[in-house]
C-alpha positions in Angstrom: 92.0 112.6 119.8 92.6 113.1 116.4 96.3 111.2 114.9 97.9 111.7 111.9 100.7 109.7 110.5 104.1 111.3 110.7 106.7 108.5 109.4 107.4 105.7 108.8 110.3 104.1 110.5 113.3 101.7 108.4 116.5 100.7 109.9 119.0 99.7 107.2 123.1 98.0 107.2 123.1 101.2 104.5 121.0 104.0 104.9 122.5 105.8 102.1 121.9 102.7 99.4 118.9 101.8 100.7 117.6 105.7 100.5 118.7 105.8 97.1 116.9 102.9 96.0 113.5 105.2 97.1 114.3 107.7 95.3 115.1 106.2 92.0 113.1 103.4 91.9 110.2 104.3 93.4 110.4 108.6 92.8 110.8 109.7 96.7 112.2 112.6 97.5 115.1 113.2 99.8 114.1 116.3 102.4 116.9 115.7 105.1 120.1 114.0 106.3 121.3 114.1 109.5 123.1 112.4 112.6 121.0 110.2 115.0 123.2 108.9 118.2 126.4 109.0 115.5 124.3 106.7 113.0 122.9 108.4 109.8 119.6 109.2 109.2 118.0 110.1 106.0 114.5 111.4 105.9 112.8 111.3 102.3 109.1 111.6 100.9 108.1 109.0 99.5 104.3 110.1 98.3 103.6 112.0 100.9 104.6 109.8 103.7 108.0 110.5 105.9 110.7 107.8 105.5 113.1 107.9 107.9 115.9 105.6 107.3 118.5 104.7 110.0 121.8 103.0 109.8 122.4 100.1 112.5 125.3 98.3 113.4 126.3 95.0 111.4 125.0 92.6 113.9 121.3 94.1 114.4 118.8 91.3 114.3 116.9 90.6 111.2 113.1 90.3 110.4 111.3 87.5 110.3 112.3 85.3 107.3 109.1 84.6 105.8 105.6 86.0 105.9 103.1 86.3 107.3 104.3 87.2 110.8 103.4 89.3 113.7 104.0 93.4 113.1 104.1 95.4 110.1 104.3 92.5 106.8 104.6 95.5 103.9 104.3 99.0 103.0 102.0 99.1 100.2 102.0 101.6 97.4 99.7 102.6 94.5 100.8 103.2 91.4 99.2 104.4 88.3 100.4 101.4 85.9 101.8 98.4 87.0 103.3 96.5 84.5 105.1 99.7 83.7 106.3 100.1 87.4 107.4 95.8 87.2 109.4 96.4 84.3 111.4 99.2 85.4 111.7 97.3 88.9 112.9 93.9 86.4 115.3 96.2 84.3 117.1 97.6 88.0 117.0 93.9 89.0 115.1 94.3 92.2 113.8 91.0 93.6 110.3 90.2 92.6 107.8 88.5 95.5 105.3 88.3 93.1 104.5 88.6 89.9 101.4 91.0 89.0 98.4 89.6 89.6 94.0 90.5 89.8 93.0 90.3 93.1 89.1 91.2 92.5 87.7 93.6 89.7 89.8 96.5 89.4 92.4 96.3 91.9 96.0 94.5 91.0 98.9 94.0 92.9 102.5 92.3 93.3 105.4 92.3 96.2 108.7 93.7 95.3 111.6 93.3 98.0 113.2 96.3 98.7 116.3 96.8 101.2 117.5 95.7 103.7 114.5 92.8 103.2 111.4 95.2 103.4 108.5 94.3 101.5 106.9 96.6 98.9 103.3 95.9 97.9 102.4 97.9 94.7 98.8 98.2 93.8 96.8 99.5 91.0 93.0 100.4 91.3 91.3 101.3 88.2 87.6 101.1 88.3 86.0 98.4 88.0 
């Protein structure tokens, strides 16, 4: 049996605003917008990953407050220039969780907070 990634599904208090963040700040492309069970769903292509972002009621439970925790912890994305990506996120006011740091030869990473508390890891990989 072969498995392939189809999508990552995020729940949001404001799917349209969350989608705008991924489009404007991370270069995602909106591919569809629809209503599913009376809720807005925006579908994005984020570097080849189908990202479904769907509205939820305001009283929906939030993710755990502190890492680490059991379950999906973060979404990791690669960038060619981590310093430039971090500067762009600082300029737009994105909350920086962890500044860029070298984690091993050829690999630098940083963590940001996206919409609805989604943790985003940015990785820059270069030949060691």
